[in-house]
Backbone as JSON, one array per atom type, in Angstrom:
{
  "sequence": "MIFVILAIVFTGVFWWKEFMYGYKSFSDWVGFIGMTFLGGLAGVAISCLVSLVICFSPVEVNYTLIDTQPIYALQDNVTHGSPYYIGSGVKDGDAAYFYVTEDDWGMKINSKDTDYSYVIYDNDEEPRVEIYDGDWANPIIKLLSLIGPESRYKFYVPEGTMITDMNIDLQ",
  "N": [[45.62, -18.98, 6.69], [47.7, -19.57, 7.29], [48.7, -17.65, 6.08], [48.38, -15.05, 6.52], [50.01, -15.36, 8.77], [52.49, -15.43, 7.75], [52.67, -12.69, 7.05], [52.15, -11.23, 9.25], [55.0, -12.52, 10.3], [56.77, -10.99, 7.98], [55.92, -8.29, 9.22], [56.85, -8.33, 11.43], [59.67, -8.57, 11.35], [60.48, -6.17, 9.76], [60.03, -4.24, 11.72], [61.38, -4.9, 13.73], [64.15, -4.26, 12.26], [64.02, -1.67, 12.48], [63.3, -1.08, 14.93], [66.21, -1.71, 16.36], [67.72, 0.19, 15.13], [66.74, 2.67, 16.7], [64.57, 5.31, 17.27], [65.13, 8.34, 17.16], [63.73, 10.9, 16.43], [60.43, 12.7, 14.96], [60.46, 11.81, 12.8], [61.76, 9.82, 12.47], [59.9, 8.1, 13.29], [57.83, 7.97, 11.99], [58.96, 6.64, 9.74], [59.32, 4.26, 10.97], [56.31, 3.5, 11.04], [56.0, 3.78, 8.59], [57.71, 1.61, 7.37], [56.57, -0.43, 9.13], [53.96, -1.01, 7.89], [55.26, -1.15, 5.14], [56.18, -3.86, 5.54], [53.91, -5.24, 6.21], [52.76, -5.18, 3.83], [54.43, -6.38, 1.61], [54.57, -9.07, 3.14], [51.39, -9.81, 2.46], [51.82, -9.54, -0.38], [53.76, -11.88, -0.92], [52.55, -13.94, 0.47], [50.29, -13.68, -1.55], [51.63, -14.67, -4.17], [52.2, -17.16, -3.28], [49.71, -18.6, -3.34], [49.27, -18.08, -5.64], [50.73, -20.29, -6.61], [50.09, -22.55, -5.53], [47.5, -22.6, -6.75], [47.68, -23.1, -9.11], [49.06, -25.4, -9.37], [49.51, -28.92, -9.95], [47.09, -31.0, -8.03], [46.39, -33.17, -6.03], [45.53, -36.94, -4.41], [45.74, -38.92, -2.35], [44.49, -42.02, -1.43], [43.04, -44.2, 1.86], [42.37, -47.13, 2.55], [40.25, -46.71, 5.63], [37.76, -48.02, 7.16], [35.78, -50.64, 7.24], [32.19, -52.0, 7.04], [29.15, -53.5, 7.85], [26.7, -53.47, 6.14], [22.85, -52.75, 6.5], [19.75, -54.61, 6.4], [17.25, -51.42, 4.29], [14.72, -52.07, 4.01], [12.49, -54.69, 4.84], [12.57, -58.01, 3.61], [9.8, -59.46, 3.5], [7.07, -57.78, 3.43], [7.89, -56.51, 1.28], [9.33, -57.69, -1.32], [12.38, -58.05, -1.48], [15.0, -57.38, -0.23], [16.61, -53.5, 0.27], [18.87, -52.15, 0.31], [20.25, -49.62, 0.01], [19.48, -46.42, -0.06], [18.17, -43.65, -1.7], [18.12, -40.11, -1.92], [17.39, -36.76, -0.78], [18.85, -34.64, 1.76], [18.56, -32.04, 3.04], [18.65, -30.38, 1.39], [20.24, -31.46, -0.51], [21.67, -33.83, -2.3], [21.7, -37.3, -1.66], [22.75, -40.57, -0.3], [21.48, -43.43, 1.65], [21.82, -45.18, 4.45], [21.96, -47.92, 6.52], [24.02, -49.16, 9.59], [24.95, -50.62, 12.24], [26.17, -49.94, 15.66], [27.66, -49.98, 18.93], [25.38, -49.33, 20.61], [23.07, -49.84, 19.07], [21.1, -50.45, 15.75], [21.89, -47.92, 13.13], [20.84, -44.83, 11.23], [22.35, -43.62, 8.36], [23.85, -41.13, 6.46], [25.47, -39.96, 3.71], [26.92, -37.62, 1.39], [26.6, -37.74, -1.76], [28.35, -37.01, -3.81], [30.64, -37.6, -3.25], [30.21, -40.27, -3.07], [29.84, -43.69, -3.75], [28.83, -46.21, -5.88], [28.85, -50.15, -6.18], [27.57, -52.42, -8.31], [28.05, -55.66, -6.62], [27.66, -59.03, -6.65], [28.12, -61.23, -5.1], [29.3, -60.67, -2.8], [28.4, -59.85, 0.85], [26.44, -57.16, 1.78], [28.36, -53.83, 1.75], [30.39, -50.75, 3.65], [32.93, -49.2, 2.21], [35.21, -46.93, 3.81], [37.17, -44.07, 2.97], [39.98, -42.43, 3.35], [41.43, -39.2, 3.04], [44.11, -37.68, 1.9], [47.03, -35.27, 1.51], [48.71, -35.36, -1.89], [50.85, -33.52, -2.28], [53.42, -32.69, -0.65], [53.62, -29.4, 0.39], [51.0, -28.35, -0.24], [49.56, -29.96, 1.64], [51.0, -29.01, 4.23], [50.24, -26.29, 4.22], [47.27, -25.92, 3.56], [44.62, -25.97, 5.64], [42.6, -27.4, 5.33], [41.41, -31.51, 4.93], [41.28, -33.5, 2.46], [38.22, -34.49, 0.93], [36.48, -36.82, 2.47], [35.61, -40.36, 0.98], [33.49, -42.59, -0.09], [32.72, -46.17, -0.35], [30.07, -48.0, -1.5], [29.1, -51.45, -1.9], [26.81, -53.24, -3.02], [24.4, -55.9, -3.94], [23.05, -56.06, -6.95], [20.53, -54.12, -7.67], [19.3, -53.8, -5.74], [19.17, -51.01, -4.69], [17.09, -48.13, -3.95], [15.22, -45.03, -5.14], [14.09, -42.14, -3.82], [13.78, -42.64, -1.35], [11.9, -44.37, 1.5], [11.79, -45.47, 4.75], [11.98, -48.61, 6.41], [12.1, -50.02, 9.52], [11.11, -52.46, 10.58]],
  "CA": [[45.75, -18.85, 8.12], [49.23, -19.31, 7.27], [49.2, -16.19, 5.26], [48.79, -14.21, 7.72], [51.5, -15.48, 10.1], [53.62, -14.54, 7.14], [52.15, -11.26, 6.95], [52.98, -10.83, 10.35], [56.86, -12.44, 10.13], [57.42, -10.08, 7.31], [56.09, -7.3, 9.44], [57.82, -8.49, 12.75], [61.16, -8.4, 10.53], [60.91, -4.65, 9.36], [60.08, -3.72, 13.3], [63.14, -5.47, 14.59], [65.62, -3.47, 12.0], [64.3, -0.2, 12.86], [63.85, -1.26, 16.65], [67.23, -1.79, 16.56], [68.73, 1.39, 14.63], [66.34, 3.83, 17.66], [63.61, 6.72, 17.32], [65.49, 10.08, 17.91], [63.08, 12.15, 16.5], [58.83, 12.8, 14.8], [60.76, 11.18, 11.1], [62.26, 8.13, 12.68], [58.84, 7.23, 13.62], [57.29, 8.15, 10.45], [59.84, 5.92, 9.12], [59.02, 3.51, 11.47], [54.94, 3.18, 10.6], [56.14, 3.17, 6.69], [58.18, 0.27, 7.28], [55.57, -1.59, 9.32], [53.08, -0.78, 6.26], [55.49, -2.33, 3.56], [56.54, -4.86, 5.92], [52.82, -6.08, 5.86], [52.42, -5.33, 2.36], [55.21, -7.26, 1.37], [54.5, -10.22, 3.43], [50.49, -10.07, 1.72], [52.47, -10.09, -2.09], [54.69, -13.65, -0.92], [50.98, -15.04, 0.44], [49.14, -13.64, -3.03], [52.39, -15.31, -4.84], [52.17, -18.55, -2.76], [48.64, -18.66, -3.25], [49.04, -18.64, -7.37], [51.37, -20.99, -7.01], [48.99, -23.6, -4.91], [46.14, -22.78, -7.3], [47.65, -23.7, -10.65], [50.26, -26.5, -9.17], [48.3, -30.34, -9.9], [46.54, -31.65, -6.8], [46.74, -35.28, -5.96], [45.02, -37.09, -3.44], [45.77, -39.9, -1.99], [43.02, -42.24, -0.57], [43.56, -44.72, 2.34], [40.77, -47.72, 3.51], [40.34, -46.53, 7.29], [37.1, -49.25, 8.06], [34.48, -51.57, 6.06], [31.21, -52.1, 7.85], [28.35, -54.52, 6.87], [25.04, -52.76, 5.97], [21.71, -53.52, 7.19], [18.61, -54.03, 4.89], [16.32, -50.94, 4.73], [13.32, -52.87, 4.19], [12.42, -56.46, 4.69], [11.75, -58.71, 2.63], [8.09, -60.06, 3.65], [6.54, -57.0, 2.99], [8.47, -55.32, -0.4], [9.52, -58.84, -1.64], [13.14, -58.08, -1.2], [15.66, -55.9, 0.49], [16.9, -52.69, 0.02], [20.42, -51.78, 1.04], [20.97, -48.53, -0.23], [18.11, -45.5, -0.38], [18.83, -42.43, -2.35], [16.98, -39.05, -1.7], [17.55, -35.3, -0.5], [19.29, -34.27, 2.66], [19.55, -31.05, 3.72], [18.73, -29.63, -0.11], [21.6, -31.85, -1.18], [21.06, -35.89, -2.49], [22.59, -38.38, -0.04], [22.81, -41.85, -0.22], [21.33, -43.8, 3.29], [22.21, -46.75, 5.19], [22.2, -48.75, 7.78], [24.52, -49.65, 10.13], [25.57, -51.4, 13.26], [27.11, -49.42, 16.13], [27.41, -50.28, 20.03], [24.03, -49.08, 20.82], [22.35, -50.33, 18.15], [21.08, -49.9, 14.32], [22.34, -46.55, 12.83], [20.54, -44.49, 9.95], [23.68, -43.14, 8.1], [23.94, -40.81, 5.47], [26.17, -39.29, 2.87], [26.48, -36.86, 0.15], [26.53, -38.43, -3.5], [29.59, -35.81, -4.73], [31.76, -38.26, -2.39], [30.07, -41.76, -2.67], [30.38, -44.46, -4.87], [28.06, -47.38, -5.52], [29.25, -50.64, -6.87], [27.11, -53.68, -7.8], [28.87, -56.8, -6.45], [26.42, -59.81, -5.89], [28.91, -62.22, -4.77], [29.92, -60.41, -1.03], [27.97, -59.58, 2.05], [27.17, -55.88, 1.86], [29.48, -53.61, 3.15], [30.45, -49.42, 2.84], [34.24, -49.16, 3.05], [35.46, -45.73, 4.11], [38.56, -44.43, 2.48], [40.15, -40.9, 3.83], [42.13, -38.74, 1.54], [45.73, -37.22, 2.46], [47.08, -34.55, -0.42], [49.99, -35.88, -1.93], [51.7, -32.57, -2.21], [53.5, -31.77, 0.94], [53.69, -28.37, 0.14], [49.58, -28.44, -0.09], [49.59, -30.65, 3.09], [51.73, -27.52, 4.88], [49.95, -24.99, 3.76], [45.91, -26.32, 3.54], [44.04, -26.06, 6.78], [41.56, -29.09, 5.59], [42.28, -32.2, 3.87], [40.01, -33.51, 1.41], [36.62, -34.78, 1.73], [36.58, -38.83, 2.8], [35.15, -40.91, 0.12], [32.58, -44.07, 0.6], [31.88, -46.9, -1.56], [28.84, -48.81, -1.47], [29.35, -52.31, -2.24], [25.54, -54.02, -2.47], [23.63, -56.52, -5.04], [22.29, -55.32, -7.67], [18.34, -54.11, -7.98], [19.01, -53.32, -4.27], [18.82, -49.49, -4.56], [16.17, -47.3, -4.61], [15.42, -43.57, -5.41], [12.76, -41.28, -3.01], [13.23, -43.85, -0.14], [10.96, -44.82, 2.64], [12.71, -46.33, 4.98], [10.86, -49.16, 7.28], [12.5, -50.5, 10.08], [10.22, -52.86, 10.97]],
  "C": [[47.18, -18.82, 7.83], [49.58, -17.86, 6.68], [49.25, -14.94, 6.0], [49.34, -14.08, 8.89], [52.38, -15.03, 9.17], [54.15, -13.75, 6.89], [53.01, -10.46, 8.34], [54.3, -11.48, 10.82], [57.16, -11.37, 9.61], [57.28, -8.69, 8.36], [57.03, -7.02, 10.84], [59.34, -8.21, 12.13], [61.55, -6.9, 10.36], [60.64, -3.69, 10.95], [61.18, -3.83, 13.51], [64.22, -4.42, 13.69], [64.67, -2.01, 12.35], [64.33, -0.35, 14.49], [64.91, -1.03, 16.67], [68.09, -0.19, 15.9], [68.2, 2.77, 15.99], [65.7, 4.64, 16.4], [64.07, 7.68, 18.14], [64.75, 11.36, 17.69], [61.63, 11.49, 15.93], [59.48, 11.95, 13.24], [61.0, 10.07, 11.22], [60.84, 7.76, 12.89], [57.81, 7.41, 12.74], [57.62, 7.11, 9.58], [59.66, 4.6, 9.98], [57.26, 2.72, 11.05], [55.09, 2.85, 9.14], [56.63, 1.6, 6.82], [57.42, -0.62, 7.51], [54.6, -1.74, 8.12], [54.03, -1.59, 5.54], [55.91, -3.38, 4.06], [55.1, -5.7, 5.72], [52.41, -6.55, 4.61], [53.2, -6.66, 1.76], [54.77, -8.66, 2.01], [52.94, -10.58, 2.61], [51.21, -10.6, 0.76], [53.06, -11.37, -2.4], [53.29, -14.53, -0.6], [50.34, -14.81, -0.85], [50.1, -14.83, -3.47], [52.24, -16.72, -4.69], [51.07, -19.28, -3.1], [48.33, -19.0, -5.18], [49.63, -19.77, -7.75], [50.61, -22.41, -6.51], [48.12, -23.74, -6.21], [46.37, -23.6, -8.51], [49.08, -24.92, -10.62], [48.86, -27.82, -9.27], [48.46, -30.76, -8.34], [46.03, -33.28, -7.16], [46.51, -35.37, -4.95], [45.29, -38.4, -3.31], [44.78, -40.91, -1.25], [43.61, -43.71, 0.44], [42.31, -45.66, 2.44], [41.2, -46.95, 4.98], [38.88, -47.6, 7.86], [36.04, -49.68, 6.91], [33.75, -51.61, 7.45], [30.28, -52.62, 7.43], [27.27, -53.07, 6.86], [24.06, -53.84, 5.98], [20.83, -53.7, 5.4], [17.92, -52.48, 5.04], [15.03, -51.85, 4.91], [13.21, -54.16, 4.19], [11.65, -57.12, 3.6], [10.51, -59.31, 2.46], [7.7, -58.98, 3.21], [6.69, -56.36, 1.52], [8.99, -56.94, -0.91], [10.87, -58.98, -1.65], [14.16, -57.1, -0.62], [16.39, -55.42, -0.18], [18.26, -52.16, 0.97], [21.03, -50.47, 1.44], [19.89, -47.6, -0.67], [18.45, -44.35, -1.22], [18.06, -41.45, -2.32], [17.98, -37.7, -1.07], [17.23, -35.33, 0.64], [19.44, -32.91, 2.82], [19.38, -30.08, 2.0], [19.54, -30.16, -0.85], [21.37, -33.63, -1.29], [22.63, -36.4, -2.04], [22.25, -39.74, -0.85], [22.15, -42.43, 1.84], [21.74, -44.71, 3.31], [22.29, -47.08, 6.06], [22.83, -49.59, 8.58], [24.51, -50.36, 11.61], [26.09, -50.82, 14.51], [26.93, -50.11, 18.03], [25.89, -49.62, 20.35], [22.75, -49.36, 20.14], [22.15, -50.53, 16.29], [20.97, -48.57, 14.3], [21.8, -45.69, 11.55], [22.01, -43.37, 9.7], [22.88, -42.48, 7.13], [24.77, -40.18, 4.81], [25.92, -39.04, 1.91], [27.09, -37.47, -1.35], [27.77, -38.06, -4.11], [30.83, -37.3, -4.06], [31.78, -39.89, -1.99], [30.32, -42.65, -4.28], [29.28, -45.83, -4.7], [28.53, -48.23, -6.35], [28.32, -52.07, -6.71], [27.99, -54.95, -7.44], [27.11, -57.87, -5.68], [26.9, -61.09, -5.17], [29.64, -61.56, -3.26], [28.42, -59.69, -0.22], [28.08, -57.81, 1.2], [27.4, -55.12, 2.5], [29.43, -52.01, 2.5], [32.25, -49.46, 3.27], [34.47, -47.37, 2.85], [37.0, -45.49, 4.09], [39.11, -42.35, 3.07], [41.04, -40.21, 2.89], [43.5, -37.57, 2.4], [46.29, -36.15, 0.87], [48.77, -35.12, -0.88], [50.98, -35.01, -1.96], [52.05, -31.99, -0.87], [53.35, -30.49, 1.17], [52.03, -27.89, 0.18], [49.04, -29.09, 1.3], [49.97, -29.34, 4.22], [50.79, -26.42, 4.95], [48.08, -25.19, 3.71], [45.87, -26.51, 5.15], [43.29, -26.97, 6.92], [42.31, -29.78, 5.04], [41.08, -32.39, 3.27], [39.33, -33.99, 1.38], [37.37, -36.88, 1.59], [35.31, -39.26, 1.53], [34.72, -42.77, 0.54], [32.42, -44.96, -0.4], [31.0, -47.9, -0.86], [29.11, -50.09, -2.03], [27.67, -53.62, -1.91], [25.53, -54.85, -4.05], [23.04, -55.98, -5.82], [20.84, -55.27, -7.64], [18.44, -53.79, -6.62], [19.16, -51.99, -3.76], [17.56, -48.85, -4.9], [16.27, -45.74, -4.86], [14.12, -43.22, -4.79], [12.9, -42.42, -2.05], [12.08, -43.39, 0.83], [11.26, -45.65, 3.44], [11.98, -47.33, 6.5], [11.59, -50.08, 8.18], [11.88, -51.75, 11.03], [11.48, -54.66, 10.86]]
}
């Protein structure tokens, strides 16, 4: 988006230059159209150069903890022997982790893509999910980017409480 704006600005600069000199004949209008084309072309060329610089610059992301939520058992320990806090399976063709949290309306089953989620075995604390929000470290990339980096999720659960090919039981 920023590159389109740059192209429009460069085109506008060339238009303004031609507008200031006036149009007295047909050749002046041909020059105006030519300069408009050259202005747009210059904007596209500069945008491509900026894109190349961004593509080859190191991209660092700073993550900040924004929320911590307790995780509740997916299966009760009466019928299955021990609770499970994380289930892995497939959602819309992508691997995902499934877990249960509580909000104002009650218990809610959530899922997070495994590409941005990490499971940490911790037998000492209560099961929880920590949510981290990402932000570009480079201010130039932050300015020119339309979207930020994906949020990350850390699941802290006791060892042995994660299942694959899960079947949720909310009894």
